[in-house]
MIPA-381827 format. One line per field, with one value per atom (N, C-alpha, C, O): residue number from 1; residue in three letters; chain; atom name; z, x, y. Coordinates in pm, 1 decimal, m for minus. Each point is the difference from the previous one (the first is absolute). Layout:
REM residues N
num <- NUM, ...
residu <- ALA, ...
chaine <- A, ...
atome <- CA, ...
w <- Z, ...
u <- X, ...
v <- Y, ...
//
This chain:
REM residues 80
num <- 1, 1, 1, 1, 2, 2, 2, 2, 3, 3, 3, 3, 4, 4, 4, 4, 5, 5, 5, 5, 6, 6, 6, 6, 7, 7, 7, 7, 8, 8, 8, 8, 9, 9, 9, 9, 10, 10, 10, 10, 11, 11, 11, 11, 12, 12, 12, 12, 13, 13, 13, 13, 14, 14, 14, 14, 15, 15, 15, 15, 16, 16, 16, 16, 17, 17, 17, 17, 18, 18, 18, 18, 19, 19, 19, 19, 20, 20, 20, 20, 21, 21, 21, 21, 22, 22, 22, 22, 23, 23, 23, 23, 24, 24, 24, 24, 25, 25, 25, 25, 26, 26, 26, 26, 27, 27, 27, 27, 28, 28, 28, 28, 29, 29, 29, 29, 30, 30, 30, 30, 31, 31, 31, 31, 32, 32, 32, 32, 33, 33, 33, 33, 34, 34, 34, 34, 35, 35, 35, 35, 36, 36, 36, 36, 37, 37, 37, 37, 38, 38, 38, 38, 39, 39, 39, 39, 40, 40, 40, 40, 41, 41, 41, 41, 42, 42, 42, 42, 43, 43, 43, 43, 44, 44, 44, 44, 45, 45, 45, 45, 46, 46, 46, 46, 47, 47, 47, 47, 48, 48, 48, 48, 49, 49, 49, 49, 50, 50, 50, 50, 51, 51, 51, 51, 52, 52, 52, 52, 53, 53, 53, 53, 54, 54, 54, 54, 55, 55, 55, 55, 56, 56, 56, 56, 57, 57, 57, 57, 58, 58, 58, 58, 59, 59, 59, 59, 60, 60, 60, 60, 61, 61, 61, 61, 62, 62, 62, 62, 63, 63, 63, 63, 64, 64, 64, 64, 65, 65, 65, 65, 66, 66, 66, 66, 67, 67, 67, 67, 68, 68, 68, 68, 69, 69, 69, 69, 70, 70, 70, 70, 71, 71, 71, 71, 72, 72, 72, 72, 73, 73, 73, 73, 74, 74, 74, 74, 75, 75, 75, 75, 76, 76, 76, 76, 77, 77, 77, 77, 78, 78, 78, 78, 79, 79, 79, 79, 80, 80, 80, 80
residu <- UNK, UNK, UNK, UNK, UNK, UNK, UNK, UNK, UNK, UNK, UNK, UNK, UNK, UNK, UNK, UNK, UNK, UNK, UNK, UNK, UNK, UNK, UNK, UNK, UNK, UNK, UNK, UNK, UNK, UNK, UNK, UNK, UNK, UNK, UNK, UNK, UNK, UNK, UNK, UNK, UNK, UNK, UNK, UNK, UNK, UNK, UNK, UNK, UNK, UNK, UNK, UNK, UNK, UNK, UNK, UNK, UNK, UNK, UNK, UNK, UNK, UNK, UNK, UNK, UNK, UNK, UNK, UNK, UNK, UNK, UNK, UNK, UNK, UNK, UNK, UNK, UNK, UNK, UNK, UNK, UNK, UNK, UNK, UNK, UNK, UNK, UNK, UNK, UNK, UNK, UNK, UNK, UNK, UNK, UNK, UNK, UNK, UNK, UNK, UNK, UNK, UNK, UNK, UNK, UNK, UNK, UNK, UNK, UNK, UNK, UNK, UNK, UNK, UNK, UNK, UNK, UNK, UNK, UNK, UNK, UNK, UNK, UNK, UNK, UNK, UNK, UNK, UNK, UNK, UNK, UNK, UNK, UNK, UNK, UNK, UNK, UNK, UNK, UNK, UNK, UNK, UNK, UNK, UNK, UNK, UNK, UNK, UNK, UNK, UNK, UNK, UNK, UNK, UNK, UNK, UNK, UNK, UNK, UNK, UNK, UNK, UNK, UNK, UNK, UNK, UNK, UNK, UNK, UNK, UNK, UNK, UNK, UNK, UNK, UNK, UNK, UNK, UNK, UNK, UNK, UNK, UNK, UNK, UNK, UNK, UNK, UNK, UNK, UNK, UNK, UNK, UNK, UNK, UNK, UNK, UNK, UNK, UNK, UNK, UNK, UNK, UNK, UNK, UNK, UNK, UNK, UNK, UNK, UNK, UNK, UNK, UNK, UNK, UNK, UNK, UNK, UNK, UNK, UNK, UNK, UNK, UNK, UNK, UNK, UNK, UNK, UNK, UNK, UNK, UNK, UNK, UNK, UNK, UNK, UNK, UNK, UNK, UNK, UNK, UNK, UNK, UNK, UNK, UNK, UNK, UNK, UNK, UNK, UNK, UNK, UNK, UNK, UNK, UNK, UNK, UNK, UNK, UNK, UNK, UNK, UNK, UNK, UNK, UNK, UNK, UNK, UNK, UNK, UNK, UNK, UNK, UNK, UNK, UNK, UNK, UNK, UNK, UNK, UNK, UNK, UNK, UNK, UNK, UNK, UNK, UNK, UNK, UNK, UNK, UNK, UNK, UNK, UNK, UNK, UNK, UNK, UNK, UNK, UNK, UNK, UNK, UNK, UNK, UNK, UNK, UNK, UNK, UNK, UNK, UNK, UNK, UNK, UNK, UNK, UNK, UNK, UNK, UNK, UNK, UNK
chaine <- A, A, A, A, A, A, A, A, A, A, A, A, A, A, A, A, A, A, A, A, A, A, A, A, A, A, A, A, A, A, A, A, A, A, A, A, A, A, A, A, A, A, A, A, A, A, A, A, A, A, A, A, A, A, A, A, A, A, A, A, A, A, A, A, A, A, A, A, A, A, A, A, A, A, A, A, A, A, A, A, A, A, A, A, A, A, A, A, A, A, A, A, A, A, A, A, A, A, A, A, A, A, A, A, A, A, A, A, A, A, A, A, A, A, A, A, A, A, A, A, A, A, A, A, A, A, A, A, A, A, A, A, A, A, A, A, A, A, A, A, A, A, A, A, A, A, A, A, A, A, A, A, A, A, A, A, A, A, A, A, A, A, A, A, A, A, A, A, A, A, A, A, A, A, A, A, A, A, A, A, A, A, A, A, A, A, A, A, A, A, A, A, A, A, A, A, A, A, A, A, A, A, A, A, A, A, A, A, A, A, A, A, A, A, A, A, A, A, A, A, A, A, A, A, A, A, A, A, A, A, A, A, A, A, A, A, A, A, A, A, A, A, A, A, A, A, A, A, A, A, A, A, A, A, A, A, A, A, A, A, A, A, A, A, A, A, A, A, A, A, A, A, A, A, A, A, A, A, A, A, A, A, A, A, A, A, A, A, A, A, A, A, A, A, A, A, A, A, A, A, A, A, A, A, A, A, A, A, A, A, A, A, A, A, A, A, A, A, A, A
atome <- N, CA, C, O, N, CA, C, O, N, CA, C, O, N, CA, C, O, N, CA, C, O, N, CA, C, O, N, CA, C, O, N, CA, C, O, N, CA, C, O, N, CA, C, O, N, CA, C, O, N, CA, C, O, N, CA, C, O, N, CA, C, O, N, CA, C, O, N, CA, C, O, N, CA, C, O, N, CA, C, O, N, CA, C, O, N, CA, C, O, N, CA, C, O, N, CA, C, O, N, CA, C, O, N, CA, C, O, N, CA, C, O, N, CA, C, O, N, CA, C, O, N, CA, C, O, N, CA, C, O, N, CA, C, O, N, CA, C, O, N, CA, C, O, N, CA, C, O, N, CA, C, O, N, CA, C, O, N, CA, C, O, N, CA, C, O, N, CA, C, O, N, CA, C, O, N, CA, C, O, N, CA, C, O, N, CA, C, O, N, CA, C, O, N, CA, C, O, N, CA, C, O, N, CA, C, O, N, CA, C, O, N, CA, C, O, N, CA, C, O, N, CA, C, O, N, CA, C, O, N, CA, C, O, N, CA, C, O, N, CA, C, O, N, CA, C, O, N, CA, C, O, N, CA, C, O, N, CA, C, O, N, CA, C, O, N, CA, C, O, N, CA, C, O, N, CA, C, O, N, CA, C, O, N, CA, C, O, N, CA, C, O, N, CA, C, O, N, CA, C, O, N, CA, C, O, N, CA, C, O, N, CA, C, O, N, CA, C, O, N, CA, C, O, N, CA, C, O, N, CA, C, O, N, CA, C, O, N, CA, C, O, N, CA, C, O, N, CA, C, O, N, CA, C, O, N, CA, C, O
w <- m6342.5, 148.9, 26.5, m48.3, 146.2, 36.6, 114.5, 53.4, m17.0, 110.7, 103.6, m28.6, 141.5, 88.3, 81.2, 42.6, 1.8, 87.7, 147.2, 56.0, m20.5, 136.8, 99.9, m46.4, 175.5, 78.6, 26.8, m42.1, 112.0, 39.2, 85.7, m16.4, 103.2, 68.1, m62.1, 33.5, m134.1, m48.0, m117.9, m63.6, 23.8, m66.5, 78.6, m34.9, 136.5, 82.2, 95.8, 15.8, 30.7, 81.7, m85.2, 45.9, m164.4, m52.3, m51.0, m26.6, m2.3, m65.2, 104.5, m38.6, 181.7, 102.2, 20.0, 51.8, m82.2, 20.2, m111.1, 5.9, m96.7, m102.7, 45.4, 90.6, m162.4, 35.5, m13.2, m98.6, 171.4, 1.9, m171.3, m28.9, m49.2, m133.0, m78.8, m88.9, 126.2, m70.6, 36.6, m81.3, 203.1, 52.4, m28.3, 4.3, m38.0, m48.9, m141.6, m35.4, m58.3, m136.3, m7.0, m77.6, 146.3, 37.5, 13.7, m81.7, 172.1, 67.3, m136.6, m51.7, 28.2, m138.6, m96.4, m32.5, m18.1, m105.1, 44.0, m86.4, 208.7, 29.0, 3.0, m20.6, 47.1, 28.4, m140.1, m23.3, m73.5, m168.2, m47.2, m86.3, 129.0, m62.8, 77.7, m44.1, 149.4, 63.4, m99.0, m44.8, 19.0, m78.2, m130.2, m56.1, m2.8, m147.2, m95.9, m84.4, 101.3, m60.8, 28.5, m74.9, 182.4, 35.7, m33.8, m26.9, 28.4, m34.6, m152.1, m32.6, m57.1, m139.4, 0.2, m76.6, 141.4, 5.8, 52.9, m47.1, 163.2, 49.8, m60.1, 19.8, m92.1, m82.5, m101.6, m32.7, m34.1, m98.1, 5.6, m81.6, 223.1, 52.4, 14.4, m45.0, 120.6, 35.2, m154.2, m21.0, m76.2, m135.9, m53.0, m58.1, 77.0, m42.8, 62.3, m59.3, 212.9, 73.4, m49.1, m10.5, m25.5, m32.0, m148.7, m17.6, m78.3, m123.8, 23.7, m57.2, 126.3, 22.9, 67.9, m72.7, 152.7, 76.9, m95.9, 18.6, m131.7, m81.6, m103.3, m27.3, m16.6, m107.4, 78.3, m55.1, 193.8, 73.1, m3.5, m20.2, 38.1, m2.9, m119.3, m20.8, m82.5, m158.1, m60.0, m76.1, 123.6, m24.2, 68.1, m51.7, 168.3, 77.6, 123.3, 74.2, m55.0, 63.4, 178.2, 87.6, m56.4, 123.7, m10.6, m113.7, 209.7, m5.5, 109.2, 118.5, m189.3, 91.6, 96.7, m35.3, 187.3, 110.1, m22.3, m16.4, 15.6, 20.2, 152.3, 109.9, m142.1, 130.0, 89.5, 109.9, m102.6, 128.6, 41.3, 122.8, m192.7, 87.4, 72.4, 95.7, m156.6, 76.1, 117.2, 98.4, m100.7, 123.4, 110.8, 116.9, m161.5, 80.3, 93.1, 121.5, m212.6, 59.6, 100.1, 115.8, m150.2, 70.9, 154.5, 114.3, m148.7, 153.0, 65.0, 102.8, m145.8, 62.8, 72.5, 122.1, m179.2, 51.2, 130.5, 119.2, m156.8, 127.1, 103.7, 86.4, m83.9, 120.9, 119.0, m26.4, 122.9, 127.1, 16.1, 104.5
u <- 13656.3, 48.9, 23.2, m58.2, 166.2, 97.9, m83.9, m66.8, 77.0, m58.0, 120.2, 75.8, m70.2, 98.5, m42.8, m111.0, 146.1, m41.7, m16.7, 78.5, m200.3, m13.7, m58.6, m35.4, 32.7, 3.2, m160.3, m66.3, 0.2, m137.8, m33.3, m104.3, 186.7, m17.4, 0.0, m74.5, 176.3, m44.8, m80.2, 7.2, m99.3, m98.1, m118.8, m86.3, 82.4, m127.7, m38.7, m110.7, 234.3, m30.2, m65.3, m98.8, 144.5, m87.1, m106.9, m87.2, 52.4, m121.2, m105.2, m115.8, 140.6, m97.9, m33.2, m110.0, 183.3, m37.4, m86.2, m19.5, m21.1, m91.5, m116.3, m36.9, m57.0, m130.5, m76.4, 32.5, m130.2, m65.6, m42.9, 34.9, m81.2, m46.7, 115.3, m11.5, 139.9, 124.3, 41.5, 30.2, m37.2, 40.1, m76.3, 41.5, m169.6, m91.9, 30.0, m7.2, 44.3, 16.7, 159.0, 9.0, 78.9, 132.0, m14.8, 51.3, m113.7, m18.8, m88.5, 31.1, m113.1, m79.6, 106.5, 9.5, 75.6, 91.0, 111.3, 55.7, m16.8, 117.8, m74.1, 69.3, m218.4, m45.1, m26.7, m12.7, 5.4, m37.7, 141.6, 6.6, 99.0, 115.4, 45.9, 108.1, m144.6, m7.5, m72.1, 51.6, m158.5, m91.2, m7.3, m56.8, 123.6, 2.1, 17.6, m85.9, 183.4, 32.7, m83.7, 4.8, m85.7, m95.2, m142.8, m93.3, 78.7, m139.5, m53.0, m118.0, 237.8, m52.3, m47.0, m94.3, 134.6, m18.8, m117.9, m80.9, 58.6, m151.8, m82.3, m114.8, 122.9, m102.7, m44.2, m117.2, 264.9, m57.4, m90.6, m79.0, 120.5, m100.3, m133.4, m94.7, 82.5, m137.4, m74.0, m106.9, 184.2, m82.8, m35.6, m107.3, 203.2, m45.0, m134.0, m90.4, 97.2, m125.2, m120.9, m99.9, 92.6, m108.1, m52.8, m121.5, 203.8, 3.8, m69.6, m108.7, 142.3, m50.6, m150.6, m96.2, 78.6, m111.1, m130.2, m120.6, 193.1, m87.6, m59.2, m119.0, 218.1, m58.1, m114.4, m96.6, 135.7, m86.2, m143.3, m98.5, 76.5, m119.0, m46.0, m115.9, 190.8, m63.7, m61.0, m96.6, 173.5, m29.5, m126.5, m72.3, 51.6, m75.8, 14.1, m94.7, 231.4, 50.6, m23.1, m18.3, 20.2, m20.7, m97.5, m14.4, m76.5, m110.2, 61.5, 30.7, m26.7, 39.1, m86.2, m117.9, 151.3, m78.8, 0.7, 105.7, m205.7, m9.7, 81.8, m12.9, 90.0, 72.9, m75.5, 52.6, m212.9, m67.1, m28.4, m4.7, m22.6, m30.0, 108.4, m25.8, 159.0, 109.1, 35.3, 56.7, m84.2, m5.0, m75.9, 37.9, m153.4, m112.7, 54.1, 14.9, 1.7, 54.2, 102.7, m18.2, 139.5, 113.1, m51.9, 34.4, m109.9, m64.4, m52.5, 58.4, m169.3, m64.8, 101.8, m10.8, 99.8, 116.2, 46.6, m15.4, 53.2, 52.6, m51.6, 70.5, m201.2, m112.3, 28.3, m35.3, 77.4, m31.1, m125.9, m17.9
v <- 8656.4, m17.2, m121.6, m97.1, 97.4, m113.6, m15.3, 88.5, m220.6, m59.0, m50.3, m92.7, 160.4, m81.5, m103.8, 31.6, m145.0, m84.5, 82.3, 76.5, m119.2, 50.3, m127.5, m108.3, 138.7, m87.1, m4.4, 94.8, m203.3, 31.3, 115.2, 63.3, m36.2, 104.2, 145.3, 92.0, m89.4, 139.7, 19.9, 105.2, m220.1, m3.1, 26.3, 80.6, m146.0, m50.3, 161.1, 51.5, m7.7, 114.7, 106.6, 57.4, m25.9, 135.5, m60.2, 82.7, m211.0, m55.6, m5.6, 16.1, m39.1, 20.0, 128.9, 19.4, 83.2, 114.3, 91.6, 121.4, m204.1, 25.7, 2.9, m74.6, 184.4, m16.1, m117.7, m66.1, 15.7, m100.1, m38.1, m114.4, 165.7, m22.6, m45.5, m84.4, 148.6, m0.5, m163.3, m87.3, 77.9, m154.3, m105.3, m115.8, 152.9, m102.9, m34.7, m117.7, 223.3, 0.3, m96.3, m95.2, 126.0, m67.0, m124.1, m76.5, 37.2, m141.1, m85.0, m107.2, 170.3, m60.4, m40.3, m118.4, 213.8, m20.7, m88.3, m67.7, 59.9, m96.6, m140.5, m99.7, 83.3, m127.1, m59.6, m120.2, 228.2, m47.3, m38.5, m87.6, 138.5, m60.8, m98.2, m39.1, m24.1, m142.0, m94.3, m102.4, 140.2, m87.5, m18.0, m93.7, 197.9, 1.8, m142.1, m25.7, m47.8, m105.0, m115.5, m97.6, 100.1, m110.4, 61.1, m75.7, 204.8, 44.3, m28.0, m13.2, 6.8, m25.4, m137.4, m19.8, m77.7, m145.8, m20.8, m79.9, 159.3, m5.4, 69.8, m39.7, 136.1, 76.8, m99.7, m18.2, m71.2, m95.0, m118.4, m47.6, 9.2, m119.6, 41.2, m64.5, 194.4, 50.4, m7.4, m57.2, 124.6, 6.9, m127.2, m16.5, m87.9, m118.6, m50.5, m58.9, 99.8, m42.3, 63.3, m71.0, 210.3, 61.3, m52.5, m8.4, m23.2, m66.4, m118.9, m7.4, m87.4, m120.0, 41.0, m24.8, 61.3, 33.0, 64.5, m15.8, 97.1, 77.6, m124.5, m15.6, m57.9, m107.8, m105.4, m52.9, 39.9, m124.8, 80.0, m71.1, 214.4, 27.8, 15.9, m35.9, 90.9, m32.3, m95.5, 5.1, m116.9, m130.5, m53.7, m85.1, 139.5, m51.2, m86.8, m26.2, m21.2, m92.7, 68.7, m84.5, 198.3, 75.7, 79.8, 45.1, m2.2, 109.5, 119.9, m13.0, 109.5, 117.0, 36.4, 4.6, 32.5, 51.8, 145.8, 60.8, m11.0, 167.3, 48.8, m53.9, 160.7, 41.7, 31.5, m17.7, 79.9, m1.2, m103.7, m7.5, m102.1, m108.9, m88.6, m73.1, 89.3, m64.9, 102.7, m47.2, 177.5, 61.4, m9.4, 6.3, m22.8, m27.4, m152.3, m12.6, m71.0, m157.7, 36.4, m37.5, 115.9, 3.1, 90.3, m29.9, 125.4, 90.3, m116.1, m34.3, m42.3, m107.6, m78.4, m10.5, m40.6, m84.4, 88.3, m26.6, 95.8, 79.5, 61.2, 52.1, m52.0, 3.8, m95.8, m114.9, 127.0, m82.4, m91.7, m62.6
//
């Protein structure tokens, strides 16, 4: 299949005529294509943070807080 260069208008008009679900899928794929190079680096950085935090818990440097306690505290802060 050969791809002919198209203008924004030639691509956008039929894309906008797609059903909502198809437009959402297309939008997601377009956004992923923009983020792909940076996403691998971001994923690696988050993996390193998760590994560091896991080790801190294992050696007792930090004590984890149960999720329900965190949510209770956050909710109490949000009340006027």
